Structures are given as structure tokens and as C-alpha cells.
C-alpha positions, 0 to 999 in steps of 0.5 A, a space after each residue: 500500500 502506497 503511503 500518502 505524502 502531502 508534501 509530494 503534491 503541487 503547492 496549490 493542492 497542498 495549500 487547499 489541504 492546509 486551508 481545509 484542515 484549519 477550517 474543519 474545527 470551527 465548522 465541526 463546532 458549529 455543526 455540533 451546536 446545530 445538531 444539538 439544537 435541531 437534530 435532523 438526519 442530515 445534521 447527524 450525517 454531516 456531523 459524522 462526516 466532519 468528525 471523520 475528516 477531523 480525525 483523519 487530519 488529526 491522525 495525519 491520514 491526510 
């Protein structure tokens, strides 16, 4: 299995990944508050997807 290295990407792609990584936490917090106040199936799905994305960045899978 080939290991994914973000530093092998072109600079514009690396910048996109860095921006997404920085923006994930505030969006995750907003979605958590929204899900707690108005729980719908879509909100729960989005919260799960954002949590998975945040964990992937935290564990440096991406």
C-alpha cells in the first residue's frame, strides 16, 4: 500500500489541504451546536462526516 505524502503534491493542492484542515474545527463546532439544537438526519450525517475528516487530519491520514 502506497503511503500518502502531502508534501509530494503541487503547492496549490497542498495549500487547499492546509486551508481545509484549519477550517474543519470551527465548522465541526458549529455543526455540533446545530445538531444539538435541531437534530435532523442530515445534521447527524454531516456531523459524522466532519468528525471523520477531523480525525483523519488529526491522525495525519491526510
